[in-house]
C-alpha positions as CSV (number, residue, x, y, z in Angstrom):
1,M,-43.9,26.6,-26.1
2,K,-42.0,24.4,-28.6
3,Q,-38.8,26.1,-27.6
4,L,-39.5,25.4,-23.9
5,F,-40.0,21.7,-24.6
6,A,-36.9,21.5,-26.7
7,V,-34.8,23.1,-23.9
8,L,-36.4,20.8,-21.3
9,K,-35.7,17.8,-23.5
10,I,-32.1,18.8,-23.9
11,A,-31.7,19.4,-20.2
12,F,-33.3,16.0,-19.5
13,I,-30.9,14.3,-21.9
14,I,-27.9,16.0,-20.4
15,M,-29.0,15.2,-16.8
16,C,-29.5,11.5,-17.8
17,F,-26.0,11.4,-19.3
18,V,-24.4,12.9,-16.2
19,V,-26.2,10.6,-13.9
20,C,-25.4,7.5,-16.0
21,A,-21.7,8.5,-16.5
22,F,-21.0,9.4,-12.9
23,G,-23.2,6.8,-11.3
24,S,-21.5,4.0,-13.1
25,K,-18.1,5.3,-12.0
26,A,-19.2,5.5,-8.4
27,Q,-20.5,1.9,-8.5
28,G,-17.2,0.7,-10.0
29,V,-15.3,2.4,-7.1
30,N,-17.6,0.7,-4.5
31,K,-17.0,-2.7,-6.1
32,I,-13.3,-2.2,-6.0
33,K,-13.4,-1.0,-2.4
34,G,-15.7,-3.9,-1.4
35,K,-13.1,-6.5,-2.6
36,P,-10.1,-7.3,-0.5
37,A,-6.8,-6.1,-2.1
38,S,-4.9,-8.7,-4.0
39,E,-1.6,-7.3,-3.0
40,I,0.0,-5.4,-0.2
41,I,-0.8,-1.7,-0.5
42,F,2.3,0.3,0.1
43,I,2.9,4.0,0.7
44,E,5.7,4.7,-1.8
45,N,8.9,6.4,-0.6
46,S,7.6,8.4,2.3
47,W,8.8,7.4,5.7
48,N,7.2,10.5,7.3
49,E,3.8,9.6,5.8
50,A,4.1,6.1,7.2
51,L,4.9,7.5,10.6
52,K,2.0,9.8,10.5
53,Q,-0.5,7.1,9.5
54,A,0.9,4.6,12.0
55,A,0.5,7.2,14.8
56,A,-3.1,8.0,13.7
57,Q,-4.1,4.3,13.4
58,N,-1.9,2.9,16.2
59,K,-0.4,0.3,13.9
60,Y,3.0,-1.1,13.4
61,I,4.9,-0.1,10.2
62,F,6.1,-2.8,7.7
63,V,9.0,-1.5,5.6
64,D,10.1,-3.0,2.3
65,A,13.6,-1.5,1.9
66,Y,14.6,-2.2,-1.7
67,A,16.8,-1.2,-4.6
68,T,15.6,-1.0,-8.2
69,W,18.4,-3.2,-9.5
70,C,17.8,-5.9,-6.8
71,G,16.5,-9.3,-8.2
72,P,15.1,-10.7,-5.0
73,C,13.3,-7.3,-4.4
74,K,11.6,-7.6,-7.8
75,L,10.7,-11.2,-7.0
76,L,9.1,-10.2,-3.7
77,K,7.0,-7.6,-5.4
78,A,5.9,-10.0,-8.2
79,T,5.1,-12.9,-6.0
80,T,5.0,-12.7,-2.2
81,F,3.5,-9.2,-1.9
82,K,0.8,-10.2,-4.4
83,N,-0.3,-13.3,-2.4
84,N,-3.9,-12.9,-1.3
85,K,-3.3,-14.1,2.3
86,V,-0.2,-12.0,2.7
87,A,-2.1,-8.9,1.3
88,E,-5.0,-9.4,3.7
89,F,-2.7,-9.9,6.7
90,Y,-0.4,-6.9,6.0
91,N,-3.1,-4.5,4.9
92,S,-5.1,-5.3,8.0
93,N,-2.3,-5.2,10.6
94,F,0.3,-2.7,9.3
95,I,1.0,0.6,7.7
96,N,3.1,-0.6,4.7
97,V,5.8,1.5,3.2
98,A,8.1,0.6,0.3
99,L,11.3,2.7,0.3
100,D,13.8,2.9,-2.6
101,M,17.0,3.0,-0.5
102,E,19.0,4.8,-3.2
103,K,16.7,7.7,-3.8
104,G,15.2,10.6,-1.8
105,E,15.3,9.9,1.9
106,G,16.4,6.3,1.3
107,P,20.2,6.7,1.6
108,E,19.9,8.6,4.9
109,L,17.5,6.0,6.3
110,A,19.7,3.1,5.1
111,A,22.6,4.7,7.0
112,Q,20.5,5.4,10.1
113,W,19.2,1.8,10.1
114,G,22.5,0.2,9.2
115,L,21.2,-1.6,6.1
116,Q,23.7,-3.5,4.1
117,A,21.7,-5.7,1.8
118,Y,18.3,-5.7,-0.1
119,P,15.6,-6.5,0.3
120,T,15.5,-5.7,4.0
121,L,12.1,-6.1,5.6
122,I,11.7,-4.3,8.9
123,V,8.8,-3.8,11.3
124,F,8.6,-0.7,13.4
125,T,6.4,0.4,16.3
126,P,3.9,3.2,15.6
127,K,6.5,5.6,17.0
128,G,9.2,4.4,14.6
129,K,11.2,2.1,16.8
130,P,12.5,-1.1,15.0
131,V,11.3,-4.3,16.5
132,Y,12.0,-7.1,14.0
133,G,13.7,-7.5,10.6
134,T,15.0,-9.9,8.0
135,V,17.1,-9.8,4.8
136,G,16.4,-11.4,1.5
137,F,13.5,-13.0,-0.4
138,I,10.8,-14.6,1.7
139,K,7.9,-16.9,0.7
140,P,4.3,-15.9,1.5
141,D,3.8,-18.3,4.5
142,D,7.1,-17.2,6.0
143,L,6.2,-13.5,5.5
144,I,3.0,-14.0,7.5
145,K,4.9,-15.8,10.2
146,F,7.4,-12.9,10.2
147,G,4.5,-10.4,10.6
148,V,3.0,-12.4,13.5
149,Q,6.3,-12.6,15.3
150,A,6.8,-8.8,14.8
151,L,3.4,-8.0,16.3
152,N,4.2,-10.1,19.3
153,K,7.4,-8.2,20.1
């Protein structure tokens, strides 16, 4: 009988540990998902994935075409893309993709799209047709205006 109680006690302790450990992680995820993102959430270096998600969600695609050595590109990532209003607008209205134009599929896309400077920001239809673009650093309010203009094209 003592052995049975000992086994049940150990099982109860283990069960409490598992529930507490996994329960708190699940709550943390819900809190993060419940908060709006504080920056634009980008698909990294996958034009095909962006096209697939855009078709499934019927959303335009916002492309950040960048190079790793590009100062204005780094400034966009550190400031404009982390603006709360910008993040809310772009995460709600677009499938966002950041493409390193010197790696992977980047050079082929850069040639196909005729890119000559970075950063280049382009909005595409859900089917991948370009509708609007700009080159260079852009401030948060201007990036929202850019997105609104693209959605109206």
